[in-house]
C-alpha positions in Angstrom: -0.1 0.1 0.4 1.4 3.3 -0.8 -1.2 5.1 1.5 -2.4 3.9 4.9 -5.2 6.6 6.4 -6.7 4.9 9.8 -9.7 6.9 11.7 -8.7 10.2 11.6 -11.3 12.8 12.9 -11.4 16.9 12.1 -13.5 19.2 14.0 -13.4 23.3 14.4 -14.9 24.6 16.4 -18.9 22.4 17.1 -18.2 21.0 12.7 -16.9 17.9 12.8 -15.1 17.8 9.2 -13.7 14.5 9.3 -15.1 11.3 11.2 -13.2 8.5 12.0 -11.9 8.7 7.9 -10.2 5.6 6.6 -8.6 4.6 3.2 -6.1 2.9 1.7 -4.9 3.4 -1.6 -2.8 0.5 -4.0 0.6 1.1 -5.6 -1.4 3.0 -9.1 -4.7 3.0 -7.9 -6.9 5.2 -8.2 -9.3 6.4 -5.5 -11.6 8.5 -5.8 -13.5 10.4 -2.5 -17.2 11.8 -3.5 -19.5 13.7 -2.3 -21.1 17.0 -1.9 -19.5 20.5 -0.7 -18.6 20.1 3.2 -18.2 16.5 3.2 -15.0 16.1 4.0 -13.1 15.9 1.0 -11.0 18.7 1.4 -10.3 17.9 4.8 -9.3 14.7 4.7 -6.5 15.6 1.9 -4.9 18.0 3.7 -4.8 15.8 7.0 -2.7 13.2 4.4 -1.0 16.2 3.4 0.2 17.6 6.5 -1.8 21.0 5.7 -3.8 20.0 8.9 -3.6 17.7 11.6 -5.6 15.4 12.4 -7.5 15.6 16.2 -6.9 11.7 15.8 -5.7 9.2 13.7 -2.4 8.0 11.9 -1.2 8.2 8.6 1.1 6.4 6.5 2.9 7.4 3.3 5.0 4.7 1.7 5.3 2.9 4.9 6.6 6.0 6.7 4.7 8.1 9.3 3.1 12.0 8.2 4.0 13.3 12.1 7.4 11.0 13.1 9.0 10.6 9.4 7.3 13.6 7.9 10.6 14.0 5.7 10.3 11.3 4.5 6.6 10.3 3.6 6.8 14.1 1.7 9.0 13.1 -0.6 6.9 10.2 -2.0 3.6 12.2 -3.0 2.9 15.5 -4.5 -0.3 18.1 -3.9 -2.5 19.7 -6.8 -4.3 22.0 -4.8 -8.5 23.0 -5.9 -6.7 26.9 -6.0 -4.4 27.9 -8.3 -1.2 29.0 -7.0 0.7 29.3 -10.0 2.3 32.5 -10.3 0.7 34.5 -12.7 3.3 36.9 -13.3 6.0 34.2 -14.2 5.5 31.8 -17.2 5.3 28.7 -17.2 8.7 27.5 -17.6 9.5 30.0 -14.8 7.4 28.1 -12.5 8.3 25.7 -13.4 11.9 26.1 -12.9 10.7 27.4 -9.5 9.0 24.1 -8.4 12.0 22.8 -9.7 14.4 24.6 -7.6 12.4 24.5 -4.5 12.2 20.7 -4.2 15.8 19.9 -5.5 15.0 18.5 -8.9 18.6 17.2 -9.8 19.1 17.8 -13.8 15.9 20.2 -13.6 16.7 21.4 -17.6 16.2 17.8 -18.2 13.4 17.5 -16.5 11.0 20.6 -17.5 12.2 19.9 -20.8 10.5 16.5 -20.8 7.6 17.6 -18.8 6.6 20.2 -21.2 6.9 17.9 -24.2 5.1 14.8 -22.3 2.0 17.1 -21.0 1.4 19.3 -24.2 2.1 22.3 -23.1 5.7 23.4 -25.4 3.5 26.1 -27.4 2.8 27.5 -23.6 6.0 27.5 -22.8 7.1 31.3 -22.5 3.8 32.6 -21.9 2.2 34.0 -18.5 -0.3 32.2 -16.4 -2.0 34.7 -16.3 -2.5 34.9 -19.9 -3.5 31.1 -19.3 -7.2 30.1 -19.8 -8.8 27.5 -16.7 -8.3 24.5 -17.8 -4.6 25.3 -19.5 -3.9 26.5 -16.0 -4.9 23.2 -14.1 -2.7 20.9 -17.0 -0.2 22.7 -16.1 -0.4 22.8 -11.9 -0.3 18.7 -12.8 2.1 18.7 -15.4 4.6 20.4 -12.3 4.3 17.9 -10.1 5.3 15.8 -12.3 8.7 17.0 -12.2 9.4 14.7 -8.5 7.9 12.1 -10.3 5.9 11.3 -7.3 4.8 8.0 -6.5 1.2 9.8 -5.7 -0.5 12.1 -6.1 -3.1 14.4 -4.0 -5.4 15.3 -6.7 -8.3 18.3 -5.1 -11.0 18.8 -7.1 -8.9 19.0 -11.1 -12.0 19.9 -12.9 -14.0 22.2 -10.5 -15.5 25.1 -12.8 -14.1 23.8 -15.6 -15.8 23.9 -19.3 -16.4 19.9 -20.7 -14.0 19.3 -23.1 -11.3 21.0 -20.6 -12.0 18.3 -18.0 -12.0 15.4 -21.0 -8.5 16.9 -21.1 -8.0 17.1 -17.9 -9.3 12.6 -17.7 -6.6 12.1 -20.4 -3.7 13.2 -18.3 -4.4 11.6 -15.0 -5.1 8.5 -17.2 -1.4 8.7 -18.7 -0.3 9.7 -14.9 -1.9 6.2 -13.6 -0.2 4.2 -16.8 3.1 5.7 -15.1 2.1 3.6 -12.1 1.6 6.3 -10.3 -1.4 6.2 -7.5 -4.2 9.2 -7.1 -6.1 10.6 -4.6 -8.9 12.4 -6.3 -11.7 14.6 -4.5 -14.4 15.5 -7.2 -18.4 15.6 -7.1 -19.0 14.9 -10.5 -20.2 11.1 -10.6 -19.2 10.7 -14.0 -15.3 11.7 -13.2 -15.1 8.9 -11.0 -17.0 6.7 -12.5 -14.6 7.2 -15.4 -11.2 7.6 -14.0 -11.4 5.6 -9.8 -10.4 1.5 -9.7 -12.3 2.6 -6.2 -14.2 5.7 -4.9 -15.5 5.8 -1.4 -19.0 8.2 -0.8 -18.9 10.8 2.1 -21.6 12.6 3.7 -20.9 15.2 7.0 -17.4 13.7 7.3 -17.6 10.1 7.1 -17.3 7.5 4.7 -20.7 5.8 4.0 -19.8 3.5 1.1 -16.0 2.7 -0.7 -16.2 -0.6 -3.2 -15.5 0.1 -7.0 -18.0 2.1 -9.2 -19.8 -0.7 -10.1 -20.4 -2.7 -7.0 -21.5 0.6 -5.2 -23.9 0.2 -8.5 -24.6 -3.7 -8.4 -25.1 -3.5 -4.6 -27.4 -0.8 -4.1 -29.2 -1.4 -6.9 -29.0 -1.3 -10.8 -32.4 0.4 -12.2 -33.9 3.3 -11.2 -37.5 4.3 -11.3 -38.1 7.9 -12.1 -41.5 8.9 -11.5 -44.2 11.8 -11.2 -47.6 12.0 -8.5 -50.2 13.6 -9.8 -49.0 17.1 -7.6 -45.6 16.8 -10.6 -43.7 15.5 -7.5 -40.4 13.9 -9.1 -39.5 10.7 -7.6 -36.1 9.2 -8.1 -36.4 5.1 -6.9 -33.1 2.8 -6.9 -34.3 -0.9 -7.4 -32.4 -4.1 -8.0 -34.5 -5.5 -10.7 -37.7 -4.7 -13.1 -39.6 -7.5 -11.4 -39.3 -5.1 -7.8 -40.1 -1.9 -10.2 -43.2 -4.3 -11.9 -44.4 -4.5 -8.2 -43.6 -1.1 -7.1 -46.0 0.2 -9.6 -48.6 -2.4 -8.8 -48.5 -0.5 -5.6 -48.3 3.2 -6.2 -52.1 4.0 -8.5 -50.8 8.2 -8.2 -48.1 7.5 -10.6 -48.4 9.5 -14.1 -46.2 9.1 -16.8 -42.9 7.0 -15.5 -39.3 5.9 -17.1 -37.0 3.0 -15.6 -33.3 3.0 -16.6 -30.2 2.1 -15.7 -28.3 3.2 -12.4 -24.8 5.4 -12.8 -23.1 6.3 -9.9 -24.7 9.2 -9.7 -27.5 7.8 -8.7 -26.5 6.0 -5.2 -24.6 9.7 -4.5 -28.0 10.9 -4.8 -29.8 8.2 -2.1 -26.7 9.1 0.2 -27.1 12.3 0.2 -30.8 12.0 0.4 -30.4 9.4 3.4 -28.1 11.0 5.3 
């Protein structure tokens, strides 16, 4: 395991931001934390990355405890935060140079040339970051952390606020990084993103992990079918079912249903069901 987090808890005044969160991530695995804003996803990332101390619990990265062996643990991972932290006045290549210098990257010029070519940003290398689009800035942020060749990357809401085309572009980057054997922990509230990219996901609500499994197993367990109905008052309802027979029985019992639709369940339905029930 590249990451083992056990019983992480964190509260801010009276708000329990994380409540006994435990997760394990294998080498080369993409693991997603799903949930609405305020579910505790970013708090978990901050505790794992040592940006905030947990009230209780432990984190071990590549066998190193982040408290007792902080330097060794930090050398194994990199963080791409939700907020843009590039220097807008510097060019793309100068931002990469600063990062390489701060992290003591061996042969920085060769490493920067490799990253620029690999991540398709050569045509933007001399452009000030403030002139880039949101998607281009995100691409540079992800490329930058690869200068240190981390074994684990923590991605906090990597496509938040991006246009669909840029979102897919970032998805391709994540897939490429994963193929190099790098493990990724990403937080997102985009269920299609988690379903497309993640080997396993954990659904969070109010600081706790409610479910954890592969996207497909979560769907199969909760219900492979969704019945969408509209009652006589125009109220829409979405319910999960495990079989078509179960849906048929439900329709017989409900006489107030107007037009209805039956479709295959998606991860989005599972997350919405968790939010509704918790």
